[in-house]
DRENPA-3360 file (N, C-alpha, C; in nm, 2 decimals, always signed):
BEGIN
1 = MTTCKRVM = -0.34/-3.52/+4.62/-0.24/-3.42/+4.65/-0.30/-3.32/+4.75 ~ -0.22/-3.29/+4.85/-0.27/-3.20/+4.96/-0.29/-3.06/+4.91 ~ -0.37/-2.98/+4.98/-0.39/-2.84/+4.95/-0.25/-2.77/+4.94 ~ -0.16/-2.79/+5.04/-0.03/-2.73/+5.05/+0.05/-2.76/+4.92 ~ +0.05/-2.88/+4.88/+0.12/-2.92/+4.76/+0.07/-2.85/+4.63 ~ -0.07/-2.84/+4.63/-0.13/-2.78/+4.51/-0.09/-2.63/+4.50 ~ -0.09/-2.56/+4.62/-0.05/-2.42/+4.62/+0.09/-2.41/+4.58 ~ +0.18/-2.50/+4.62/+0.32/-2.49/+4.58/+0.34/-2.51/+4.43;
9 = CCLAFFTC = +0.26/-2.60/+4.37/+0.27/-2.62/+4.23/+0.22/-2.49/+4.16 ~ +0.12/-2.43/+4.21/+0.07/-2.31/+4.14/+0.18/-2.20/+4.15 ~ +0.24/-2.19/+4.26/+0.34/-2.09/+4.28/+0.46/-2.11/+4.18 ~ +0.50/-2.24/+4.16/+0.61/-2.27/+4.07/+0.57/-2.24/+3.93 ~ +0.45/-2.26/+3.89/+0.41/-2.25/+3.75/+0.37/-2.11/+3.71 ~ +0.31/-2.03/+3.80/+0.25/-1.91/+3.77/+0.32/-1.79/+3.82 ~ +0.41/-1.80/+3.91/+0.46/-1.68/+3.98/+0.61/-1.66/+3.97 ~ +0.65/-1.54/+3.96/+0.79/-1.50/+3.98/+0.79/-1.38/+4.07;
17 = CASSTWAQ = +0.85/-1.38/+4.18/+0.84/-1.26/+4.27/+0.98/-1.22/+4.32 ~ +0.99/-1.09/+4.36/+1.11/-1.04/+4.41/+1.09/-0.99/+4.55 ~ +1.16/-1.06/+4.65/+1.16/-1.03/+4.79/+1.02/-0.99/+4.83 ~ +0.92/-1.08/+4.81/+0.78/-1.06/+4.84/+0.73/-1.17/+4.92 ~ +0.62/-1.15/+4.99/+0.55/-1.26/+5.05/+0.41/-1.26/+5.00 ~ +0.33/-1.37/+5.03/+0.19/-1.37/+4.98/+0.10/-1.40/+5.10 ~ -0.01/-1.33/+5.10/-0.11/-1.34/+5.21/-0.22/-1.42/+5.16 ~ -0.25/-1.52/+5.25/-0.37/-1.61/+5.22/-0.48/-1.58/+5.32;
25 = TANPYMPA = -0.59/-1.54/+5.28/-0.70/-1.52/+5.37/-0.81/-1.61/+5.32 ~ -0.92/-1.63/+5.40/-1.03/-1.72/+5.36/-1.08/-1.69/+5.22 ~ -1.09/-1.56/+5.19/-1.14/-1.52/+5.06/-1.11/-1.37/+5.05 ~ -1.03/-1.32/+4.95/-0.96/-1.40/+4.85/-0.82/-1.43/+4.89 ~ -0.74/-1.50/+4.79/-0.60/-1.52/+4.81/-0.54/-1.40/+4.74 ~ -0.44/-1.33/+4.80/-0.38/-1.21/+4.74/-0.23/-1.21/+4.77 ~ -0.15/-1.20/+4.66/-0.01/-1.19/+4.68/+0.02/-1.05/+4.75 ~ +0.10/-1.05/+4.86/+0.13/-0.93/+4.93/+0.26/-0.87/+4.87;
33 = VGNKPYLL = +0.24/-0.75/+4.82/+0.36/-0.68/+4.76/+0.43/-0.61/+4.88 ~ +0.56/-0.64/+4.88/+0.65/-0.58/+4.99/+0.72/-0.46/+4.94 ~ +0.84/-0.44/+4.97/+0.92/-0.32/+4.93/+0.98/-0.33/+4.79 ~ +0.95/-0.44/+4.72/+1.00/-0.45/+4.59/+0.88/-0.50/+4.50 ~ +0.88/-0.48/+4.37/+0.77/-0.53/+4.28/+0.75/-0.68/+4.29 ~ +0.63/-0.72/+4.27/+0.59/-0.86/+4.26/+0.54/-0.89/+4.12 ~ +0.60/-0.99/+4.06/+0.56/-1.03/+3.92/+0.49/-1.16/+3.92 ~ +0.37/-1.16/+3.85/+0.28/-1.27/+3.86/+0.24/-1.31/+3.71;
41 = RSYLMFEG = +0.28/-1.44/+3.67/+0.23/-1.49/+3.55/+0.09/-1.55/+3.57 ~ +0.00/-1.53/+3.47/-0.13/-1.58/+3.49/-0.21/-1.58/+3.37 ~ -0.33/-1.64/+3.37/-0.44/-1.62/+3.27/-0.51/-1.49/+3.32 ~ -0.57/-1.42/+3.23/-0.64/-1.30/+3.26/-0.76/-1.27/+3.16 ~ -0.87/-1.24/+3.21/-0.98/-1.21/+3.12/-0.98/-1.06/+3.09 ~ -0.97/-1.02/+2.96/-0.97/-0.88/+2.92/-1.04/-0.87/+2.79 ~ -1.13/-0.77/+2.79/-1.22/-0.75/+2.67/-1.29/-0.87/+2.63 ~ -1.34/-0.95/+2.73/-1.42/-1.07/+2.69/-1.34/-1.19/+2.64;
49 = KKRTHVIS = -1.21/-1.18/+2.65/-1.12/-1.29/+2.60/-1.02/-1.33/+2.71 ~ -1.00/-1.47/+2.72/-0.91/-1.52/+2.81/-0.77/-1.51/+2.76 ~ -0.69/-1.42/+2.82/-0.55/-1.40/+2.78/-0.46/-1.50/+2.85 ~ -0.37/-1.57/+2.78/-0.30/-1.68/+2.83/-0.15/-1.66/+2.86 ~ -0.11/-1.54/+2.82/+0.04/-1.51/+2.83/+0.05/-1.37/+2.90 ~ -0.01/-1.36/+3.02/-0.01/-1.23/+3.08/+0.09/-1.23/+3.20 ~ +0.15/-1.12/+3.22/+0.23/-1.09/+3.35/+0.18/-0.96/+3.41 ~ +0.15/-0.97/+3.54/+0.10/-0.85/+3.61/+0.21/-0.82/+3.71;
57 = VGTPEKVS = +0.23/-0.69/+3.73/+0.33/-0.63/+3.81/+0.27/-0.54/+3.92 ~ +0.29/-0.58/+4.05/+0.25/-0.49/+4.15/+0.36/-0.42/+4.21 ~ +0.35/-0.30/+4.25/+0.46/-0.22/+4.30/+0.44/-0.17/+4.44 ~ +0.55/-0.13/+4.51/+0.53/-0.07/+4.65/+0.45/+0.06/+4.65 ~ +0.44/+0.13/+4.54/+0.36/+0.25/+4.53/+0.21/+0.22/+4.52 ~ +0.18/+0.09/+4.52/+0.04/+0.05/+4.50/-0.02/+0.08/+4.36 ~ +0.07/+0.09/+4.27/+0.03/+0.10/+4.13/+0.06/-0.03/+4.06 ~ -0.03/-0.09/+3.99/-0.01/-0.22/+3.92/-0.05/-0.21/+3.78;
65 = YSYDLKQG = +0.01/-0.31/+3.70/-0.03/-0.32/+3.56/-0.03/-0.46/+3.51 ~ -0.10/-0.49/+3.40/-0.10/-0.62/+3.34/-0.05/-0.60/+3.19 ~ +0.04/-0.69/+3.15/+0.10/-0.68/+3.02/+0.09/-0.82/+2.95 ~ +0.05/-0.81/+2.82/+0.03/-0.93/+2.74/+0.16/-0.96/+2.67 ~ +0.23/-1.07/+2.71/+0.36/-1.10/+2.65/+0.36/-1.14/+2.51 ~ +0.24/-1.19/+2.46/+0.23/-1.23/+2.32/+0.18/-1.12/+2.22 ~ +0.16/-1.01/+2.28/+0.11/-0.89/+2.19/+0.19/-0.77/+2.22 ~ +0.28/-0.77/+2.32/+0.35/-0.64/+2.36/+0.25/-0.54/+2.39;
73 = ALLQIWRG = +0.14/-0.57/+2.46/+0.03/-0.48/+2.49/+0.02/-0.45/+2.64 ~ +0.01/-0.32/+2.68/-0.02/-0.28/+2.81/-0.17/-0.28/+2.83 ~ -0.22/-0.39/+2.89/-0.36/-0.41/+2.90/-0.44/-0.32/+2.99 ~ -0.38/-0.30/+3.11/-0.46/-0.22/+3.21/-0.36/-0.17/+3.32 ~ -0.40/-0.07/+3.39/-0.33/-0.02/+3.51/-0.43/+0.00/+3.62 ~ -0.38/+0.00/+3.74/-0.48/+0.03/+3.85/-0.40/+0.06/+3.98 ~ -0.48/+0.13/+4.07/-0.42/+0.17/+4.20/-0.50/+0.08/+4.31 ~ -0.43/+0.07/+4.42/-0.49/-0.01/+4.53/-0.43/-0.14/+4.55;
81 = QFIDVTEM = -0.50/-0.24/+4.60/-0.45/-0.37/+4.62/-0.41/-0.43/+4.48 ~ -0.33/-0.54/+4.49/-0.27/-0.59/+4.37/-0.36/-0.68/+4.30 ~ -0.38/-0.81/+4.34/-0.45/-0.90/+4.25/-0.51/-1.02/+4.33 ~ -0.62/-1.07/+4.29/-0.69/-1.18/+4.35/-0.65/-1.31/+4.27 ~ -0.59/-1.40/+4.34/-0.54/-1.53/+4.27/-0.62/-1.65/+4.32 ~ -0.73/-1.63/+4.38/-0.81/-1.74/+4.45/-0.84/-1.85/+4.34 ~ -0.88/-1.81/+4.22/-0.91/-1.91/+4.12/-0.79/-1.99/+4.07 ~ -0.67/-1.93/+4.09/-0.55/-2.00/+4.05/-0.49/-2.09/+4.16;
89 = WKDRGEPQ = -0.50/-2.04/+4.29/-0.43/-2.11/+4.39/-0.52/-2.20/+4.48 ~ -0.65/-2.18/+4.48/-0.74/-2.26/+4.56/-0.79/-2.38/+4.48 ~ -0.75/-2.50/+4.52/-0.80/-2.62/+4.46/-0.77/-2.63/+4.31 ~ -0.69/-2.54/+4.25/-0.66/-2.55/+4.11/-0.79/-2.56/+4.02 ~ -0.89/-2.49/+4.06/-1.02/-2.50/+3.98/-1.01/-2.42/+3.86 ~ -1.12/-2.43/+3.77/-1.13/-2.35/+3.65/-1.20/-2.22/+3.70 ~ -1.18/-2.11/+3.63/-1.10/-2.09/+3.50/-0.96/-2.05/+3.53 ~ -0.91/-2.05/+3.66/-0.77/-2.02/+3.69/-0.73/-1.88/+3.64;
97 = LAKPLGSV = -0.82/-1.78/+3.67/-0.79/-1.64/+3.63/-0.74/-1.56/+3.75 ~ -0.65/-1.47/+3.72/-0.61/-1.37/+3.81/-0.71/-1.25/+3.79 ~ -0.75/-1.18/+3.90/-0.84/-1.07/+3.89/-0.79/-0.95/+3.96 ~ -0.76/-0.84/+3.88/-0.71/-0.72/+3.95/-0.80/-0.66/+4.05 ~ -0.74/-0.61/+4.16/-0.82/-0.54/+4.26/-0.79/-0.39/+4.25 ~ -0.87/-0.32/+4.32/-0.85/-0.17/+4.31/-0.93/-0.11/+4.20 ~ -0.90/+0.02/+4.16/-0.96/+0.09/+4.06/-0.89/+0.07/+3.93 ~ -0.95/+0.00/+3.83/-0.88/-0.05/+3.71/-0.91/+0.05/+3.60;
105 = LPLSAAPA = -0.80/+0.09/+3.52/-0.82/+0.17/+3.40/-0.78/+0.07/+3.28 ~ -0.88/+0.03/+3.21/-0.85/-0.06/+3.09/-0.79/+0.02/+2.98 ~ -0.69/-0.04/+2.91/-0.62/+0.03/+2.80/-0.65/-0.04/+2.67 ~ -0.56/-0.13/+2.63/-0.58/-0.20/+2.50/-0.51/-0.33/+2.49 ~ -0.57/-0.42/+2.42/-0.51/-0.55/+2.40/-0.44/-0.56/+2.26 ~ -0.44/-0.45/+2.19/-0.37/-0.45/+2.06/-0.22/-0.43/+2.08 ~ -0.14/-0.47/+1.98/+0.00/-0.45/+2.00/+0.04/-0.31/+2.00 ~ +0.15/-0.27/+2.07/+0.19/-0.14/+2.08/+0.27/-0.09/+1.95;
113 = IAALADKD = +0.33/-0.19/+1.88/+0.41/-0.16/+1.76/+0.36/-0.23/+1.64 ~ +0.35/-0.16/+1.53/+0.31/-0.22/+1.40/+0.37/-0.15/+1.28 ~ +0.38/-0.22/+1.17/+0.42/-0.16/+1.05/+0.29/-0.13/+0.97 ~ +0.28/-0.01/+0.92/+0.17/+0.04/+0.84/+0.21/+0.07/+0.70 ~ +0.12/+0.04/+0.61/+0.15/+0.07/+0.47/+0.15/+0.23/+0.45 ~ +0.07/+0.29/+0.52/+0.06/+0.44/+0.53/-0.01/+0.48/+0.65 ~ -0.02/+0.61/+0.67/-0.08/+0.66/+0.80/-0.23/+0.63/+0.81 ~ -0.29/+0.59/+0.70/-0.44/+0.55/+0.71/-0.47/+0.41/+0.73;
121 = TVWPDSIA = -0.36/+0.32/+0.73/-0.38/+0.18/+0.74/-0.44/+0.15/+0.88 ~ -0.54/+0.06/+0.88/-0.60/+0.02/+1.01/-0.50/-0.05/+1.10 ~ -0.50/-0.01/+1.23/-0.41/-0.07/+1.33/-0.46/-0.21/+1.35 ~ -0.36/-0.31/+1.35/-0.40/-0.45/+1.37/-0.45/-0.47/+1.52 ~ -0.55/-0.56/+1.53/-0.60/-0.58/+1.66/-0.52/-0.69/+1.74 ~ -0.43/-0.76/+1.67/-0.35/-0.86/+1.73/-0.24/-0.90/+1.64 ~ -0.14/-0.97/+1.70/-0.03/-1.03/+1.62/-0.05/-1.18/+1.62 ~ -0.02/-1.24/+1.50/-0.03/-1.38/+1.50/+0.06/-1.45/+1.60;
129 = FDGLQNKG = +0.02/-1.57/+1.65/+0.09/-1.63/+1.76/+0.24/-1.64/+1.73 ~ +0.28/-1.67/+1.61/+0.42/-1.69/+1.57/+0.48/-1.56/+1.51 ~ +0.40/-1.45/+1.52/+0.45/-1.32/+1.47/+0.53/-1.24/+1.57 ~ +0.53/-1.29/+1.70/+0.61/-1.22/+1.80/+0.69/-1.33/+1.88 ~ +0.82/-1.31/+1.89/+0.91/-1.40/+1.96/+0.95/-1.33/+2.09 ~ +0.90/-1.39/+2.20/+0.92/-1.33/+2.33/+1.06/-1.37/+2.37 ~ +1.14/-1.27/+2.43/+1.27/-1.30/+2.47/+1.29/-1.28/+2.62 ~ +1.18/-1.28/+2.69/+1.18/-1.26/+2.84/+1.19/-1.12/+2.89;
137 = YVLDKNKM = +1.25/-1.11/+3.00/+1.26/-0.97/+3.06/+1.38/-0.97/+3.15 ~ +1.43/-0.84/+3.18/+1.54/-0.82/+3.27/+1.49/-0.72/+3.38 ~ +1.54/-0.74/+3.50/+1.50/-0.65/+3.61/+1.61/-0.54/+3.63 ~ +1.56/-0.42/+3.65/+1.66/-0.31/+3.69/+1.69/-0.32/+3.84 ~ +1.76/-0.22/+3.88/+1.81/-0.21/+4.02/+1.69/-0.21/+4.12 ~ +1.58/-0.16/+4.07/+1.46/-0.15/+4.16/+1.36/-0.27/+4.14 ~ +1.41/-0.37/+4.06/+1.34/-0.50/+4.03/+1.22/-0.47/+3.94 ~ +1.22/-0.36/+3.86/+1.11/-0.34/+3.76/+1.16/-0.41/+3.63;
145 = PTFSYSSN = +1.07/-0.48/+3.56/+1.11/-0.55/+3.44/+1.11/-0.46/+3.31 ~ +1.20/-0.49/+3.22/+1.20/-0.45/+3.08/+1.17/-0.57/+3.00 ~ +1.06/-0.57/+2.92/+1.03/-0.68/+2.84/+1.09/-0.67/+2.70 ~ +1.14/-0.78/+2.65/+1.21/-0.79/+2.52/+1.14/-0.89/+2.43 ~ +1.13/-0.85/+2.31/+1.07/-0.94/+2.20/+1.11/-0.89/+2.07 ~ +1.09/-0.97/+1.97/+1.11/-0.93/+1.83/+0.98/-0.95/+1.75 ~ +0.95/-0.85/+1.67/+0.83/-0.85/+1.59/+0.85/-0.75/+1.47 ~ +0.78/-0.78/+1.36/+0.80/-0.69/+1.24/+0.95/-0.67/+1.20;
153 = GADINDRI = +1.03/-0.78/+1.23/+1.16/-0.77/+1.19/+1.25/-0.69/+1.28 ~ +1.20/-0.64/+1.39/+1.28/-0.55/+1.48/+1.29/-0.62/+1.61 ~ +1.39/-0.58/+1.69/+1.41/-0.61/+1.83/+1.35/-0.50/+1.91 ~ +1.27/-0.53/+2.01/+1.19/-0.43/+2.08/+1.21/-0.45/+2.23 ~ +1.24/-0.34/+2.30/+1.24/-0.34/+2.45/+1.13/-0.25/+2.50 ~ +1.06/-0.29/+2.60/+0.94/-0.22/+2.65/+0.96/-0.21/+2.81 ~ +0.98/-0.08/+2.85/+1.00/-0.06/+3.00/+0.89/+0.03/+3.05 ~ +0.83/-0.01/+3.16/+0.73/+0.06/+3.23/+0.77/+0.08/+3.37;
161 = VVQNGGGS = +0.77/+0.21/+3.42/+0.81/+0.24/+3.55/+0.71/+0.34/+3.62 ~ +0.70/+0.33/+3.75/+0.61/+0.42/+3.82/+0.68/+0.55/+3.85 ~ +0.61/+0.66/+3.84/+0.67/+0.79/+3.86/+0.59/+0.87/+3.96 ~ +0.64/+0.97/+4.02/+0.57/+1.07/+4.10/+0.50/+1.00/+4.22 ~ +0.56/+0.90/+4.28/+0.50/+0.83/+4.39/+0.37/+0.76/+4.36 ~ +0.35/+0.73/+4.23/+0.23/+0.66/+4.19/+0.13/+0.74/+4.11 ~ +0.17/+0.87/+4.09/+0.08/+0.96/+4.01/+0.08/+0.93/+3.86 ~ +0.18/+0.86/+3.81/+0.19/+0.84/+3.67/+0.28/+0.72/+3.64;
169 = IDRTISIS = +0.28/+0.67/+3.52/+0.38/+0.58/+3.48/+0.45/+0.63/+3.35 ~ +0.57/+0.59/+3.34/+0.65/+0.62/+3.21/+0.67/+0.49/+3.14 ~ +0.64/+0.50/+3.01/+0.67/+0.38/+2.93/+0.77/+0.42/+2.82 ~ +0.88/+0.34/+2.81/+0.98/+0.37/+2.70/+0.99/+0.24/+2.61 ~ +0.96/+0.26/+2.49/+0.97/+0.16/+2.39/+1.09/+0.19/+2.30 ~ +1.19/+0.09/+2.29/+1.31/+0.11/+2.21/+1.31/+0.00/+2.11 ~ +1.35/+0.04/+1.99/+1.36/-0.07/+1.88/+1.50/-0.06/+1.82 ~ +1.54/-0.17/+1.77/+1.67/-0.18/+1.70/+1.66/-0.28/+1.59;
177 = NSKELLYC = +1.75/-0.27/+1.49/+1.75/-0.36/+1.37/+1.63/-0.36/+1.29 ~ +1.55/-0.25/+1.30/+1.43/-0.24/+1.22/+1.47/-0.21/+1.07 ~ +1.40/-0.28/+0.98/+1.42/-0.26/+0.84/+1.33/-0.17/+0.77 ~ +1.23/-0.12/+0.85/+1.13/-0.04/+0.79/+1.07/+0.06/+0.90 ~ +1.00/+0.16/+0.85/+0.94/+0.25/+0.94/+0.83/+0.18/+1.02 ~ +0.83/+0.19/+1.15/+0.73/+0.13/+1.24/+0.65/+0.25/+1.31 ~ +0.54/+0.21/+1.37/+0.46/+0.31/+1.44/+0.43/+0.25/+1.58 ~ +0.42/+0.34/+1.68/+0.37/+0.30/+1.81/+0.24/+0.36/+1.83;
185 = RIAAGPVI = +0.14/+0.28/+1.87/+0.01/+0.33/+1.91/+0.01/+0.36/+2.06 ~ +0.02/+0.49/+2.09/+0.03/+0.54/+2.23/-0.10/+0.52/+2.30 ~ -0.21/+0.55/+2.23/-0.34/+0.55/+2.30/-0.45/+0.54/+2.19 ~ -0.57/+0.49/+2.24/-0.69/+0.49/+2.15/-0.81/+0.51/+2.24 ~ -0.91/+0.58/+2.18/-1.03/+0.61/+2.26/-1.13/+0.67/+2.17 ~ -1.25/+0.69/+2.23/-1.36/+0.76/+2.15/-1.32/+0.90/+2.10 ~ -1.24/+0.96/+2.19/-1.20/+1.10/+2.15/-1.06/+1.12/+2.22 ~ -0.97/+1.19/+2.14/-0.84/+1.23/+2.19/-0.82/+1.38/+2.16;
193 = EALKDNTY = -0.79/+1.45/+2.26/-0.78/+1.60/+2.25/-0.64/+1.64/+2.27 ~ -0.58/+1.72/+2.18/-0.45/+1.78/+2.20/-0.46/+1.90/+2.29 ~ -0.38/+1.90/+2.40/-0.37/+2.01/+2.49/-0.24/+2.08/+2.47 ~ -0.20/+2.16/+2.56/-0.07/+2.23/+2.55/+0.04/+2.14/+2.61 ~ +0.17/+2.18/+2.57/+0.29/+2.11/+2.62/+0.29/+1.97/+2.59 ~ +0.25/+1.93/+2.46/+0.26/+1.79/+2.41/+0.19/+1.70/+2.50 ~ +0.07/+1.74/+2.55/-0.01/+1.66/+2.63/-0.15/+1.63/+2.56 ~ -0.20/+1.51/+2.58/-0.32/+1.47/+2.52/-0.42/+1.42/+2.62;
201 = SVGNKAYS = -0.55/+1.45/+2.61/-0.65/+1.40/+2.69/-0.72/+1.28/+2.61 ~ -0.73/+1.17/+2.68/-0.79/+1.05/+2.61/-0.92/+1.01/+2.68 ~ -1.02/+0.98/+2.59/-1.14/+0.92/+2.64/-1.22/+1.01/+2.73 ~ -1.25/+1.13/+2.69/-1.32/+1.22/+2.78/-1.26/+1.24/+2.91 ~ -1.12/+1.26/+2.90/-1.04/+1.29/+3.02/-1.03/+1.17/+3.12 ~ -1.04/+1.05/+3.06/-1.02/+0.93/+3.14/-0.87/+0.92/+3.19 ~ -0.78/+0.97/+3.11/-0.64/+0.98/+3.14/-0.57/+1.07/+3.04 ~ -0.45/+1.11/+3.08/-0.37/+1.20/+2.99/-0.24/+1.13/+2.95;
209 = IKVGAESK = -0.19/+1.17/+2.83/-0.06/+1.13/+2.78/+0.02/+1.25/+2.76 ~ +0.15/+1.24/+2.80/+0.25/+1.34/+2.77/+0.36/+1.28/+2.70 ~ +0.40/+1.34/+2.58/+0.51/+1.29/+2.50/+0.61/+1.40/+2.48 ~ +0.73/+1.36/+2.44/+0.83/+1.46/+2.41/+0.81/+1.53/+2.28 ~ +0.86/+1.65/+2.27/+0.83/+1.73/+2.15/+0.89/+1.66/+2.02 ~ +0.99/+1.58/+2.04/+1.06/+1.52/+1.93/+0.98/+1.39/+1.88 ~ +0.88/+1.35/+1.95/+0.81/+1.23/+1.92/+0.73/+1.23/+1.78 ~ +0.69/+1.35/+1.74/+0.61/+1.37/+1.61/+0.48/+1.29/+1.62;
217 = AFIRKTKN = +0.43/+1.29/+1.74/+0.30/+1.22/+1.76/+0.19/+1.29/+1.69 ~ +0.09/+1.21/+1.64/-0.02/+1.27/+1.57/-0.15/+1.19/+1.60 ~ -0.27/+1.26/+1.59/-0.40/+1.20/+1.61/-0.46/+1.17/+1.48 ~ -0.52/+1.05/+1.47/-0.59/+1.01/+1.35/-0.73/+0.95/+1.39 ~ -0.82/+0.97/+1.29/-0.95/+0.91/+1.31/-0.96/+0.76/+1.28 ~ -1.04/+0.69/+1.35/-1.06/+0.55/+1.32/-1.21/+0.52/+1.31 ~ -1.25/+0.40/+1.28/-1.39/+0.36/+1.28/-1.46/+0.38/+1.41 ~ -1.38/+0.36/+1.52/-1.44/+0.36/+1.65/-1.40/+0.48/+1.73;
225 = GQELLAPL = -1.33/+0.57/+1.67/-1.29/+0.69/+1.75/-1.16/+0.75/+1.70 ~ -1.06/+0.76/+1.78/-0.93/+0.82/+1.75/-0.82/+0.74/+1.81 ~ -0.70/+0.76/+1.75/-0.58/+0.70/+1.80/-0.47/+0.81/+1.80 ~ -0.38/+0.79/+1.89/-0.26/+0.87/+1.90/-0.14/+0.78/+1.86 ~ -0.07/+0.82/+1.75/+0.04/+0.74/+1.70/+0.17/+0.82/+1.70 ~ +0.28/+0.75/+1.70/+0.41/+0.81/+1.68/+0.50/+0.73/+1.59 ~ +0.57/+0.78/+1.50/+0.66/+0.70/+1.41/+0.79/+0.66/+1.48 ~ +0.84/+0.55/+1.44/+0.97/+0.50/+1.49/+1.06/+0.47/+1.37;
233 = AKGTASLT = +1.16/+0.55/+1.35/+1.24/+0.54/+1.23/+1.31/+0.40/+1.21 ~ +1.35/+0.38/+1.09/+1.42/+0.25/+1.06/+1.56/+0.25/+1.14 ~ +1.60/+0.13/+1.17/+1.73/+0.12/+1.24/+1.70/+0.11/+1.39 ~ +1.74/+0.22/+1.46/+1.73/+0.23/+1.60/+1.65/+0.36/+1.64 ~ +1.55/+0.34/+1.73/+1.47/+0.45/+1.77/+1.41/+0.42/+1.90 ~ +1.36/+0.52/+1.97/+1.29/+0.50/+2.10/+1.19/+0.61/+2.12 ~ +1.09/+0.58/+2.20/+0.98/+0.67/+2.24/+0.95/+0.65/+2.39 ~ +0.94/+0.77/+2.46/+0.90/+0.77/+2.60/+0.77/+0.85/+2.61;
241 = YSLIW = +0.67/+0.80/+2.68/+0.56/+0.88/+2.71/+0.51/+0.85/+2.85 ~ +0.45/+0.95/+2.91/+0.39/+0.94/+3.04/+0.24/+0.92/+3.04 ~ +0.19/+0.84/+3.12/+0.04/+0.82/+3.13/+0.00/+0.86/+3.27 ~ -0.08/+0.97/+3.28/-0.13/+1.03/+3.40/-0.27/+1.00/+3.42 ~ -0.31/+0.95/+3.54/-0.46/+0.93/+3.56/-0.49/+0.94/+3.71;
% end
């Protein structure tokens, strides 16, 4: 198989893009984000583990993020260039990983939504493979995706958009048909400090979170630090928060 055919196979299997082109240089290979977001399916190494169901989104504002479709987890965000796909597209070698470029802020591989017996129950580090049913995603008018899945007996939509010209992102998680109280883990870190105006500093000021006053967010201690959680009522509920870094 020629190099050209191999590259075309990789594109068909790993990528989905909206009005974008990709730039190939000697080293590395980088998808070029145009005036609309670029969506890339890939393997990704995160927290020492190869994640096999990841989609990364690059935006015209030069803000990008990676999302684990089997955990409903926002893995990381970064500014600058989008992603290096050399290991995926060049000769189809191993380990076929995409590697974020720019300044990366790692977040968490744990699921965003969980059912807890009480407020002291340990947050799960993952969802069993068959515990989350992925329903794909839809694109808004700006070609930004909203991810849909079902877990814990509820239907969940997860929308992440860039705000303030790339100064922050907004994440809105909406649930429906929930038969029990669920929780959203907004952030986790060694320390979380409550500031004014429903704003929280995470990880010694690594980034900030701003929630609505109606969110009923609260900080709790964990074995490794602290978490910021918010309850999501039975039936239909939603939560929006801003991440500023």
